[in-house]
C-alpha positions as YAML, in Angstrom:
chain: A
units: angstrom
residues:
- id: 1
  name: MET
  ca: [80.29, -96.03, -41.50]
- id: 2
  name: ASP
  ca: [78.60, -98.68, -39.26]
- id: 3
  name: THR
  ca: [76.11, -97.40, -36.68]
- id: 4
  name: ARG
  ca: [78.45, -97.97, -33.61]
- id: 5
  name: ALA
  ca: [81.13, -95.98, -35.30]
- id: 6
  name: ARG
  ca: [78.73, -93.13, -36.36]
- id: 7
  name: ILE
  ca: [77.41, -92.91, -32.67]
- id: 8
  name: ARG
  ca: [81.09, -92.72, -31.49]
- id: 9
  name: THR
  ca: [81.83, -89.99, -34.05]
- id: 10
  name: ARG
  ca: [78.81, -88.03, -33.15]
- id: 11
  name: GLY
  ca: [79.57, -88.30, -29.49]
- id: 12
  name: ASN
  ca: [83.06, -87.07, -30.08]
- id: 13
  name: ARG
  ca: [81.75, -84.02, -32.01]
- id: 14
  name: GLY
  ca: [79.25, -83.42, -29.10]
- id: 15
  name: GLU
  ca: [81.90, -83.53, -26.56]
- id: 16
  name: ALA
  ca: [84.00, -81.02, -28.47]
- id: 17
  name: ALA
  ca: [81.06, -78.77, -28.87]
- id: 18
  name: VAL
  ca: [80.17, -78.89, -25.18]
- id: 19
  name: TRP
  ca: [83.74, -78.21, -24.09]
- id: 20
  name: GLU
  ca: [84.06, -75.15, -26.57]
- id: 21
  name: TYR
  ca: [80.80, -73.82, -25.31]
- id: 22
  name: LEU
  ca: [81.91, -74.23, -21.67]
- id: 23
  name: ASP
  ca: [85.34, -72.84, -22.20]
- id: 24
  name: THR
  ca: [84.00, -69.83, -24.08]
- id: 25
  name: SER
  ca: [81.07, -69.08, -21.76]
- id: 26
  name: CYS
  ca: [83.45, -69.14, -18.70]
- id: 27
  name: VAL
  ca: [85.56, -66.37, -20.08]
- id: 28
  name: GLY
  ca: [83.28, -64.45, -22.64]
- id: 29
  name: ALA
  ca: [81.43, -61.70, -20.95]
- id: 30
  name: ALA
  ca: [79.21, -60.84, -23.93]
- id: 31
  name: PHE
  ca: [78.17, -64.39, -24.51]
- id: 32
  name: HIS
  ca: [77.78, -64.98, -20.83]
- id: 33
  name: GLN
  ca: [74.90, -62.48, -20.73]
- id: 34
  name: ASP
  ca: [72.94, -63.51, -23.81]
- id: 35
  name: PRO
  ca: [71.88, -67.18, -24.08]
- id: 36
  name: ALA
  ca: [70.74, -66.92, -27.64]
- id: 37
  name: ALA
  ca: [74.05, -65.41, -28.60]
- id: 38
  name: ARG
  ca: [75.86, -68.25, -26.78]
- id: 39
  name: GLY
  ca: [73.75, -70.59, -28.85]
- id: 40
  name: LEU
  ca: [74.56, -68.87, -32.05]
- id: 41
  name: ARG
  ca: [78.36, -69.00, -31.37]
- id: 42
  name: ALA
  ca: [78.06, -72.78, -30.70]
- id: 43
  name: VAL
  ca: [76.27, -73.20, -34.07]
- id: 44
  name: LEU
  ca: [78.98, -71.00, -35.80]
- id: 45
  name: THR
  ca: [81.86, -72.98, -34.25]
- id: 46
  name: TYR
  ca: [80.24, -76.36, -34.90]
- id: 47
  name: GLY
  ca: [79.31, -75.58, -38.36]
- id: 48
  name: GLN
  ca: [82.55, -73.96, -39.21]
- id: 49
  name: ASP
  ca: [80.59, -71.15, -41.01]
- id: 50
  name: GLN
  ca: [81.02, -67.45, -40.67]
- id: 51
  name: TRP
  ca: [77.65, -65.75, -40.72]
- id: 52
  name: ASN
  ca: [78.65, -62.28, -39.48]
- id: 53
  name: ALA
  ca: [75.51, -60.42, -40.36]
- id: 54
  name: GLY
  ca: [73.48, -59.00, -37.53]
- id: 55
  name: TRP
  ca: [70.38, -60.72, -36.08]
- id: 56
  name: ASP
  ca: [67.99, -58.76, -38.24]
- id: 57
  name: VAL
  ca: [69.75, -59.84, -41.39]
- id: 58
  name: LEU
  ca: [69.97, -63.38, -40.31]
- id: 59
  name: ARG
  ca: [66.36, -63.67, -39.46]
- id: 60
  name: THR
  ca: [65.30, -62.66, -43.03]
- id: 61
  name: SER
  ca: [67.89, -64.59, -44.96]
- id: 62
  name: PRO
  ca: [66.21, -67.84, -46.28]
- id: 63
  name: VAL
  ca: [69.58, -69.42, -47.12]
- id: 64
  name: PHE
  ca: [70.99, -68.76, -43.59]
- id: 65
  name: ARG
  ca: [67.83, -69.98, -41.88]
- id: 66
  name: SER
  ca: [67.81, -73.31, -43.76]
- id: 67
  name: GLU
  ca: [71.50, -73.88, -43.07]
- id: 68
  name: ALA
  ca: [71.26, -72.67, -39.47]
- id: 69
  name: GLU
  ca: [68.37, -75.00, -38.63]
- id: 70
  name: THR
  ca: [70.16, -78.04, -40.16]
- id: 71
  name: VAL
  ca: [73.34, -77.23, -38.19]
- id: 72
  name: MET
  ca: [71.40, -76.70, -34.88]
- id: 73
  name: THR
  ca: [69.46, -80.00, -35.30]
- id: 74
  name: THR
  ca: [72.58, -81.93, -35.95]
- id: 75
  name: LEU
  ca: [74.51, -80.29, -33.15]
- id: 76
  name: PHE
  ca: [71.55, -80.97, -30.87]
- id: 77
  name: GLY
  ca: [71.75, -84.70, -31.60]
- id: 78
  name: ASP
  ca: [75.56, -84.85, -31.31]
- id: 79
  name: VAL
  ca: [75.43, -83.21, -27.88]
- id: 80
  name: LEU
  ca: [72.72, -85.80, -26.84]
- id: 81
  name: HIS
  ca: [75.13, -88.66, -28.03]
- id: 82
  name: TYR
  ca: [77.88, -87.15, -25.69]
- id: 83
  name: TRP
  ca: [75.33, -86.89, -22.92]
- id: 84
  name: ALA
  ca: [74.31, -90.55, -23.37]
- id: 85
  name: ARG
  ca: [78.06, -91.56, -23.27]
- id: 86
  name: ARG
  ca: [78.35, -89.83, -19.86]
- id: 87
  name: ASN
  ca: [74.90, -90.51, -18.31]
- id: 88
  name: PRO
  ca: [72.67, -93.09, -20.12]
- id: 89
  name: ASN
  ca: [69.90, -92.65, -17.62]
- id: 90
  name: ALA
  ca: [66.99, -90.21, -16.88]
- id: 91
  name: PHE
  ca: [66.59, -88.72, -20.45]
- id: 92
  name: ASP
  ca: [63.24, -87.59, -19.31]
- id: 93
  name: LEU
  ca: [64.80, -85.46, -16.64]
- id: 94
  name: LEU
  ca: [67.29, -83.89, -19.06]
- id: 95
  name: GLN
  ca: [64.49, -82.95, -21.35]
- id: 96
  name: ARG
  ca: [62.52, -81.32, -18.67]
- id: 97
  name: ARG
  ca: [65.65, -79.46, -17.53]
- id: 98
  name: ILE
  ca: [66.30, -78.10, -21.06]
- id: 99
  name: TRP
  ca: [62.85, -76.61, -21.26]
- id: 100
  name: GLU
  ca: [63.21, -75.16, -17.70]
- id: 101
  name: LEU
  ca: [66.41, -73.41, -18.64]
- id: 102
  name: ARG
  ca: [64.88, -72.29, -21.93]
- id: 103
  name: ALA
  ca: [62.30, -70.23, -19.72]
- id: 104
  name: GLU
  ca: [65.04, -69.31, -17.10]
- id: 105
  name: PHE
  ca: [66.04, -65.69, -17.16]
- id: 106
  name: GLU
  ca: [68.47, -65.80, -14.24]
- id: 107
  name: LYS
  ca: [72.15, -65.63, -14.94]
- id: 108
  name: PHE
  ca: [73.65, -69.13, -15.45]
- id: 109
  name: ASP
  ca: [76.56, -69.77, -13.06]
- id: 110
  name: PHE
  ca: [79.38, -70.62, -15.39]
- id: 111
  name: GLU
  ca: [82.06, -69.42, -12.73]
- id: 112
  name: ARG
  ca: [81.81, -72.76, -11.00]
- id: 113
  name: PHE
  ca: [83.38, -74.34, -13.94]
- id: 114
  name: VAL
  ca: [86.08, -71.81, -14.76]
- id: 115
  name: ASN
  ca: [88.88, -73.68, -13.17]
- id: 116
  name: GLU
  ca: [88.02, -77.06, -14.86]
- id: 117
  name: GLU
  ca: [90.81, -78.19, -17.21]
- id: 118
  name: GLU
  ca: [88.78, -81.01, -18.95]
- id: 119
  name: LEU
  ca: [85.24, -82.00, -19.38]
- id: 120
  name: ALA
  ca: [85.96, -85.64, -18.30]
- id: 121
  name: ALA
  ca: [86.67, -84.27, -14.78]
- id: 122
  name: LEU
  ca: [83.22, -82.96, -14.33]
- id: 123
  name: PRO
  ca: [80.73, -85.16, -12.41]
- id: 124
  name: VAL
  ca: [77.75, -86.49, -14.27]
- id: 125
  name: ALA
  ca: [75.30, -84.11, -12.69]
- id: 126
  name: ALA
  ca: [77.49, -81.11, -13.71]
- id: 127
  name: VAL
  ca: [77.92, -82.38, -17.22]
- id: 128
  name: SER
  ca: [74.10, -82.87, -17.56]
- id: 129
  name: GLU
  ca: [73.51, -79.32, -16.34]
- id: 130
  name: VAL
  ca: [75.90, -77.74, -18.83]
- id: 131
  name: ILE
  ca: [74.46, -79.84, -21.61]
- id: 132
  name: ALA
  ca: [70.88, -78.82, -20.69]
- id: 133
  name: ARG
  ca: [72.03, -75.13, -20.70]
- id: 134
  name: LEU
  ca: [73.72, -75.47, -24.01]
- id: 135
  name: LEU
  ca: [70.72, -77.13, -25.65]
- id: 136
  name: ALA
  ca: [68.32, -74.52, -24.02]
- id: 137
  name: ASP
  ca: [70.57, -71.78, -25.60]
- id: 138
  name: LEU
  ca: [70.12, -73.44, -29.07]
- id: 139
  name: LEU
  ca: [66.38, -73.34, -28.66]
- id: 140
  name: LEU
  ca: [66.63, -69.64, -27.71]
- id: 141
  name: CYS
  ca: [68.83, -68.97, -30.77]
- id: 142
  name: ALA
  ca: [66.37, -70.73, -33.03]
- id: 143
  name: GLU
  ca: [63.56, -68.49, -31.69]
- id: 144
  name: ARG
  ca: [65.82, -65.38, -32.04]
- id: 145
  name: LEU
  ca: [66.19, -66.38, -35.77]
- id: 146
  name: ASN
  ca: [62.38, -66.98, -36.24]
- id: 147
  name: LEU
  ca: [62.92, -70.65, -36.40]
- id: 148
  name: SER
  ca: [60.75, -73.26, -34.44]
- id: 149
  name: SER
  ca: [62.45, -74.26, -31.29]
- id: 150
  name: ASP
  ca: [59.94, -77.25, -31.19]
- id: 151
  name: ASN
  ca: [61.17, -78.46, -34.48]
- id: 152
  name: VAL
  ca: [64.89, -78.14, -33.52]
- id: 153
  name: PHE
  ca: [64.25, -80.10, -30.30]
- id: 154
  name: ALA
  ca: [61.96, -82.69, -31.79]
- id: 155
  name: ASN
  ca: [64.25, -83.45, -34.78]
- id: 156
  name: GLY
  ca: [67.40, -83.37, -32.67]
- id: 157
  name: VAL
  ca: [65.89, -85.98, -30.36]
- id: 158
  name: ARG
  ca: [64.36, -87.94, -33.25]
- id: 159
  name: PHE
  ca: [67.84, -88.36, -34.97]
- id: 160
  name: PHE
  ca: [69.49, -89.20, -31.53]
- id: 161
  name: VAL
  ca: [66.90, -91.91, -30.83]
- id: 162
  name: ALA
  ca: [66.99, -93.26, -34.29]
- id: 163
  name: ASP
  ca: [70.77, -93.98, -34.11]
- id: 164
  name: TRP
  ca: [70.32, -95.83, -30.71]
- id: 165
  name: ASN
  ca: [67.34, -97.85, -32.06]
- id: 166
  name: GLN
  ca: [69.40, -98.75, -35.18]
- id: 167
  name: LEU
  ca: [72.19, -99.96, -33.00]
- id: 168
  name: LYS
  ca: [69.94, -101.99, -30.91]
- id: 169
  name: PHE
  ca: [68.41, -103.50, -33.93]
- id: 170
  name: GLU
  ca: [71.90, -104.41, -35.36]
- id: 171
  name: GLN
  ca: [72.76, -106.31, -32.20]
- id: 172
  name: LEU
  ca: [69.65, -108.58, -32.52]
- id: 173
  name: PRO
  ca: [70.01, -112.08, -33.81]
- id: 174
  name: ARG
  ca: [69.44, -112.40, -37.63]
- id: 175
  name: ASP
  ca: [66.06, -114.16, -37.28]
- id: 176
  name: GLU
  ca: [64.74, -111.44, -34.89]
- id: 177
  name: GLN
  ca: [65.98, -108.73, -37.32]
- id: 178
  name: GLN
  ca: [64.09, -110.49, -40.25]
- id: 179
  name: ALA
  ca: [61.00, -110.89, -37.96]
- id: 180
  name: HIS
  ca: [60.99, -107.29, -37.17]
- id: 181
  name: ILE
  ca: [61.46, -106.32, -40.94]
- id: 182
  name: THR
  ca: [58.57, -108.66, -41.97]
- id: 183
  name: LEU
  ca: [56.09, -107.23, -39.26]
- id: 184
  name: ALA
  ca: [57.15, -103.62, -40.08]
- id: 185
  name: THR
  ca: [56.32, -104.34, -43.88]
- id: 186
  name: LEU
  ca: [52.92, -105.75, -42.91]
- id: 187
  name: ALA
  ca: [52.25, -102.63, -40.88]
- id: 188
  name: ASP
  ca: [53.49, -100.48, -43.77]
- id: 189
  name: GLN
  ca: [51.04, -102.25, -46.07]
- id: 190
  name: LYS
  ca: [48.20, -101.86, -43.54]
- id: 191
  name: HIS
  ca: [47.91, -105.52, -43.27]
- id: 192
  name: ILE
  ca: [48.18, -105.22, -39.49]
- id: 193
  name: LEU
  ca: [47.59, -102.24, -37.24]
- id: 194
  name: SER
  ca: [50.75, -102.58, -35.16]
- id: 195
  name: PHE
  ca: [53.28, -104.85, -33.57]
- id: 196
  name: ARG
  ca: [55.68, -104.89, -30.61]
- id: 197
  name: PRO
  ca: [58.03, -107.25, -28.97]
- id: 198
  name: HIS
  ca: [56.61, -109.26, -26.02]
- id: 199
  name: GLY
  ca: [58.95, -108.28, -23.26]
- id: 200
  name: HIS
  ca: [62.22, -106.99, -24.80]
- id: 201
  name: GLU
  ca: [63.05, -107.20, -28.55]
- id: 202
  name: GLY
  ca: [65.17, -110.30, -28.93]
- id: 203
  name: ASP
  ca: [63.12, -112.49, -26.59]
- id: 204
  name: GLY
  ca: [61.54, -114.38, -29.44]
- id: 205
  name: MET
  ca: [57.93, -113.33, -29.05]
- id: 206
  name: TRP
  ca: [55.78, -110.65, -30.68]
- id: 207
  name: HIS
  ca: [52.46, -108.95, -30.10]
- id: 208
  name: VAL
  ca: [50.66, -108.35, -33.36]
- id: 209
  name: GLN
  ca: [47.40, -106.15, -33.40]
- id: 210
  name: GLU
  ca: [45.42, -107.17, -36.39]
- id: 211
  name: ASN
  ca: [42.54, -104.88, -35.64]
- id: 212
  name: PRO
  ca: [41.29, -102.70, -32.68]
- id: 213
  name: LEU
  ca: [39.70, -105.84, -31.06]
- id: 214
  name: ASP
  ca: [42.01, -108.80, -31.93]
- id: 215
  name: HIS
  ca: [45.73, -109.40, -31.25]
- id: 216
  name: THR
  ca: [48.00, -112.30, -31.82]
- id: 217
  name: MET
  ca: [51.01, -113.64, -30.04]
- id: 218
  name: LEU
  ca: [53.76, -115.03, -32.27]
- id: 219
  name: PRO
  ca: [56.99, -116.72, -31.73]
- id: 220
  name: THR
  ca: [59.66, -115.40, -34.06]
- id: 221
  name: GLU
  ca: [59.92, -118.64, -36.03]
- id: 222
  name: ASP
  ca: [56.32, -118.32, -36.98]
- id: 223
  name: VAL
  ca: [56.32, -114.77, -38.28]
- id: 224
  name: ALA
  ca: [57.20, -115.54, -41.94]
- id: 225
  name: ALA
  ca: [54.30, -118.02, -42.19]
- id: 226
  name: TYR
  ca: [51.98, -115.61, -40.51]
- id: 227
  name: ALA
  ca: [52.91, -112.89, -42.96]
- id: 228
  name: GLU
  ca: [52.07, -115.26, -45.84]
- id: 229
  name: ARG
  ca: [48.67, -115.89, -44.38]
- id: 230
  name: ARG
  ca: [47.96, -112.23, -43.84]
- id: 231
  name: HIS
  ca: [49.16, -111.44, -47.56]
- id: 232
  name: GLU
  ca: [46.80, -114.05, -48.83]
- id: 233
  name: LEU
  ca: [43.91, -112.86, -46.54]
- id: 234
  name: MET
  ca: [44.28, -109.38, -47.73]
- id: 235
  name: ARG
  ca: [44.33, -110.46, -51.51]
- id: 236
  name: ARG
  ca: [41.01, -112.19, -50.88]
- id: 237
  name: GLY
  ca: [39.63, -109.01, -49.23]
- id: 238
  name: PRO
  ca: [36.25, -107.24, -50.00]
- id: 239
  name: GLU
  ca: [37.50, -106.25, -53.44]
- id: 240
  name: ASN
  ca: [37.79, -110.05, -54.38]
- id: 241
  name: PRO
  ca: [34.72, -112.01, -53.36]
- id: 242
  name: GLY
  ca: [36.31, -115.21, -54.45]
- id: 243
  name: SER
  ca: [36.82, -117.73, -51.47]
- id: 244
  name: ALA
  ca: [39.52, -120.32, -51.26]
- id: 245
  name: ARG
  ca: [37.06, -122.36, -49.11]
- id: 246
  name: SER
  ca: [34.25, -122.37, -51.62]
- id: 247
  name: GLY
  ca: [36.40, -122.41, -54.73]
- id: 248
  name: SER
  ca: [34.12, -119.73, -56.34]
- id: 249
  name: THR
  ca: [35.66, -117.05, -58.65]
- id: 250
  name: PRO
  ca: [34.37, -113.68, -59.36]
- id: 251
  name: HIS
  ca: [32.62, -112.89, -62.66]
...
C-alpha cells in the first residue's frame, strides 16, 4: 500500500472510531461519566478485542497491557489522520486542548451532539473538540491501566507525522529525494552534524552543518559530489595521517 492510500485508510478508520465514540457517548450514561471508561470502550471497539476483566486485572496483565498500548497508539494516530482531513491547521492548538481536557474534571457536554446524524455535518471546531476529548480519554485510559500517557501521546503523534513526512518526501522530484537520502546518510555516518532544506524542501538548496561553527550551502545538483568529498575527507581523518596533498603514507 502506498503512503497516500495508507493515510486514506488510516483516516477512514479514525473517522469510524470518532463517530462510534460520539454516538456511544451521547447515549451511554455509564461511559458518559467516566472518561477512562470511554477511552477503554473506544480501544475495545477499534481493536475488536474483548477484554472483559475488571480494571484491577487489566492493570496487572502483561499481555493485555502490551496489546492495549499498541492499539491505543495506533488509534491515536488514526484519529489524528481524520482530524488532518477535516482541519489541517493549528495542530499545536489541538495538542494543547487534548492535555487541557486530560486535566478537566467537568462533565463533557455530549448532549449538544445528540441529534447529529453524521460526523460530516459537524463544523470543524466541533470535530476538533470531540477529537480532543476522545484522545484525552485515551490518555486517561492509559493511566488507569498503569501505562504511560506520555508514551501513548508521543508515539501516536510520531507515527502520524511520519506518514505525512513520507508523503511529502514521495511528492518531491527524484533528484531532491536522492539529495535528501544522500545527506541523511552522511548525518547517520557522523560525516556531518545536520542538514535542512533552504526554504522549503524541493526548492533545490540545502543548509549543511559540518561542525558547530561551519555550515555550507549546496544546490541539489552538487550534493552527490559534496558527499564524495566528505567521505574522502573522513577516510583521511586523524586515524590516517596520510595526506593526499603531500603524497605521504603511514608506516
